[in-house]
N, C-alpha and C positions, 0 to 999 in steps of 0.2 A: 319474637326475634332477638330481642334484647337479652332475655333470660337465656336463650341458647348460646348467645355470644359469651355470656357471663360463664356458663358452665363450661364451655370450651376452654375459655382463658383459665379457669380454675384447674381444669384437667391438665393443661399445659404446665401450669406453675407446679402440679403435683408431681409431673413426671420429670421436670427440671430439678425439683428437690431430692427425689429418689435418686436421680442421677449423680446429684453431688453427695449424697450420703453414701452411694455405692463407692464413689472414688475418694471418700474422705478416709484419711489414715491417721487421724489425730489421735485416736485411742491406741492405734498400734505403735505410733511414734512416742507417745508417753511411756508406754509399756517398754519400748526398746530402750529409751533413755534411763529408765529405772534399772533395767537389766545391766546397762552398760556402767552404771555407778556402782552395782556389785562386782562387775568384771574388773573394774579400775581397782577395788579394794583387793580382790584376789591377785591381781597382777603385781600390786605393790607387795603383798605379803610373798608371793612367788619369787619376786626379785630380792628382797632382803633376807630370805631364808635358805637361798640356793647358793652353795659354794662350799668352800672348805671351813666349815664351822659346825660344831656339834650342837648348835642351839636348835630346839624345836620351834614350830609355830607357835604353841602355847607360851614358850619362854620369851619368844620375841614380842608377842602381844602384851604379856604381863610387863616386861621391861619397858615397852613404850609407854604403857598406861602409868606405871608407877613413877618413871622418869628419875629414879634413884638408884643407888648401888645396892639397895636391899633386895632387888630381884635375883632370880635364880641364874641369871647370866653372868659369866666369868667376866674378868676385865678385859680379857682378849677378844672375846665375843662381843662385848660393848663397844669396843674400838671398831672392830670389823663392820658390825652392823649399823652403828650410829655415825660413824666418822667416814666410812667408805661406801658401803651399800645404800644407806638411806639417801644421802645427797645425790648419789648416782640415779637413784629411781626417781626422785623429785625432779632432778633436771631432765630426765629422759621423758617423763610424763609432760613436763612444760613443752619441751621442744616438739615432742610429737604432736601434742595438742595444737600448739602454735603453727605448725606447718600444715596440719590437716585443715584447720579453720581457714588459714590463708588460701589453701587450695580451693576450699569451697567459695569463698569470697571471689577468687579470681575467675572460677567456673561461672558463677552468678553474674559477674560483670562482663565477661566476655560471652555470656550465653553459649558456652561451649564446654562439654563435659571432659575435654581433652586439655583444658587450660591448666596453667600452673605458674606460680611466681617466677619460675625459671624462664618462661616464655618472653616476658617483657624486661628481662635483664636485671631484675631485682637480686636474684641469687648471684649472678656474676658480679654486680656491683658491691654486693655485700662481702663477698669472698675478696675483691680487691681491697676494701678498706680493712679487713682483718689482716691479709697478707702484708699490707703496707705497714701495719702497726707491729707485726712480728719481725719484719726485716728492718724497718727504719725506726723502731722504738728506741733503740740506744743511740740513735743519731739524730736526723732532722726532726722526727716525731717525738724526741725525748721530753720536751715540755709538755706535751699532751698527756703522755704517758704518766708522768709525775703529778700532773694535775687531777686527773681523773683517777688514777690508781686501778684498783681491781675492776672499775667500769670502762677502763680505757679500750679494751678489745671489743667488747659489744657495742661501745658508742662508735668506735671506728667502722665497725661492720655497718651499724645503722646509717652513718654519714655517707658511707659508700653507696648503700642501697638507696638512700633518700637523694643524693646527688644523681645518680642514675634516673631515678623517677623524676626529678625537677627537668633534667634535660630532655627526657622522653616526653613530658608534658609540653615543653616548649615546642617541639617538633610536631606532636599530634594535636595540639589545640590551634584552632584558628576561628576567630570572631567569637571566642568565649565557648565554643563547642569542642569537644575531644572526639576524635574519630577512633573508635575501637580497633578497626582494620589498620589505621596508620600506626597506632599505638603498637599493635602486634608486631608489625613488620619493623619500626623503628627499634622496638625492643631487642628483636633479634640482632640487628646491626649492632646496637649498643653493648649487648652482651658479648659479642664477638670482640669488640674494641676493648671491653674490660677483662676478658681473658687474655688478650694480647699484653695488655699492661701488667696483668698478674704473671704472666710468663717472664716478663722483663724483670720484675721484682725478685722471682725465684732465681734468675740468672746471677743477680746481685747477692744472693743470700750466700752465708758462709756454710761450713759443713753442719754445725749443730742446728742452725735455723733450716737447712735443707731437710734435715731427719725430722724436724718437728713439722714442717710443712708437708712432708711426704704422708706422715700418719694423719696429720689434721685433714688433708684433703680427701682421704679415704672415709673420713666420718668415724667418729668414735666418742663413746662417754667415758673412757678410760681417763683416769685422773680427775674425776668430778669431785669437787669439794664444795664445802658450804660457802666458800669465796666465790666460786663461779655461780652457785645458785643466787647468791646476794647480787651478782654483777648483771646477770641475763634474766633472771627470774623477774624483777619488777619490771623491766622493758617489755617482756613478752606479755605479762599480765596486763599491764596499761595500754598496751597497743590493742589487746583483744577486748577490752571492756567496752568500748563504742560499738563494737560489730553486732552484738544481739539487737541493738536499736536500729540496725540498717536492714533488719529482716524484712520489713514490709516494703522497703525500697527495692530490694533486690528481688523480691517476688514480683513486684510491679514491672521491673526491668525485664523479665522474661517475655513480656508481651512487646517488647520494643521500646526505644527511648521515648518516641512520640507518644505511645499509650501511657508510659510512666509519667510523663510530663503532665498530661491531661488528668491524670489521677492525682495531681497535687504533689508529685515527688520532685524535689530539688535534684534533677539527674546530675548537675555538674558538682554539686556540693557532695553528693553521694560518691562520686568517682574520687574525688579529693581525698575525702576521709578513708575510703577503702584502700587506695593506694598508699597512703602515708602509713596506715595502720599495718599493712602487709609488708611494707618496707621495714617497719621496726621490729615486726615479730620475727620475720625471716633473717633480717640483719643480726639480732641477737643470738638466734639460733645458730646460724653459720659460725658466729664468732667463738661459741664454745664447744660446737660439736663438729665443724667442718661440714662437708658435703655429704648429706643424708637426702637421697633422692626418692621419689615416686610415693612418699606418704602423702603429700599434697593431692596427687592424683588418684591413688588407690582407695583411700578412706572415703572421701565424699561421694566417689562413684558407687562403692558398696552401698554405703547408706542411702543413697538417692534410689537405688533399685528397691530397697526394703521399706523405707518410710515415705518416699516421694521427695519432691523438690522443695518443699515449703522450707524456707530459711529459718523460720521460728524453732523448727525442731532439728534442722539439718545442722546448723552451727553449733549448738551445745552437744549434739550426739557426735559430731566430728570431732570435737575437742576431747571427748571421753574415750571414743574408739581410737584415735590417733595416739594419744598418750599411752593408752593401754597397750597397743600394738608395738610401739617403740620401746616400752619396758619389757614387754615379753621378748621381743625380737633382741634386745640388749642381754637377757639372760641366755638365749640360745647362742648368741655370738660368743659368750664368756665360756660355756660348756661344750660347744662344738668342737673345738680343738684344744681343749684343757690339756695341760696347764697353761697353753699359750691361749691369746685372745684374738678372735677374728674381728677386723674393723666392721662396725655395725653397717657402714655405707655399703660394703660389699654384699652384706646379706639382704638389705633391702633392695639393692639394685638386681641382685640374682632372683629374687622374688617378684619384685614390681616390675622388670623388664618384660617377662613373659605376659604378665597381667595386663600392661599397657598395649602390648601387641594384640592381645585378644580384643580388648576394648576398640582399637583401631580397626581390626577387621569387622567387629561387630558394627560399628559406626559406617564402615564403607559398605556392607551389606543393606542397612537401613536407608543410607542416602544414594545409594547406586553409584558409588564413587569408583 
């Protein structure tokens, strides 16, 4: 009898192991990430070689590797490539990666594939901070503008997003526990208040500021410089550094907060780090690019369908795919209505809107909503 019980137990263990192996997408995820690295390199080359320049791909690669005037690039081509296109590609990749990873973290935190940093008011708060610096930077906020210099706009956007987040936490946290449902509802309300305050600032702006705010609100990488990369890049990178270490916690959180707590995850600390990191990444991105929507929803959802929900692979893959997609979208926006330039936020909204609607209908059919 004991022998039969032991054999039955071994059989069940074998079946469970086979089932896990069948659903294991580790090898596929590693392959996809390796492929995305190559896609990112191709997107970079596509971005810096597309436009009104006679430089070939070989000339550009040679010029980048040599780093000197001895390459076959003319002085004009070097200025166009290294001072205009390259910072634009770097900034686009950082922003796309930051928005995509932020979306993946929010979806893991809310346990909802439709979640986005905009849902909890982070984007609206960041926009409020950036608009305040643009409109009041020559007046009330002039001391801050002089103090932080090129970092003033991303820092203002970060402060706006972080202030919204702190206020949100005060509303959603009770007895040391944060309610995700309350956070979502409060985020919608605070986002509306931030948008109202932004409207008041826009009403106060002069003609030049209104023109800047109009194009900024549409989302664009036009005017990208190494100064903007230096201003927003470090904030985005530093805010994303702790996120890969949260992968295990986000994986555990998919089973529920109680299950994650019993697995040894500090759920409250996980929420704190996630929200602050997302606020920093989204704030810096919004400050230099304006409103670029749907990247945080579309990219993680596509990858989740391909490589699964494991955040160990989902987060780095989101960074690579989000950055590549935004770089390519920027090139398309530049050539679609050439010689003019289409704001990239319009392009992402035009493509992301129908995709989001498809996702919503797909979720409704699954959940019988």
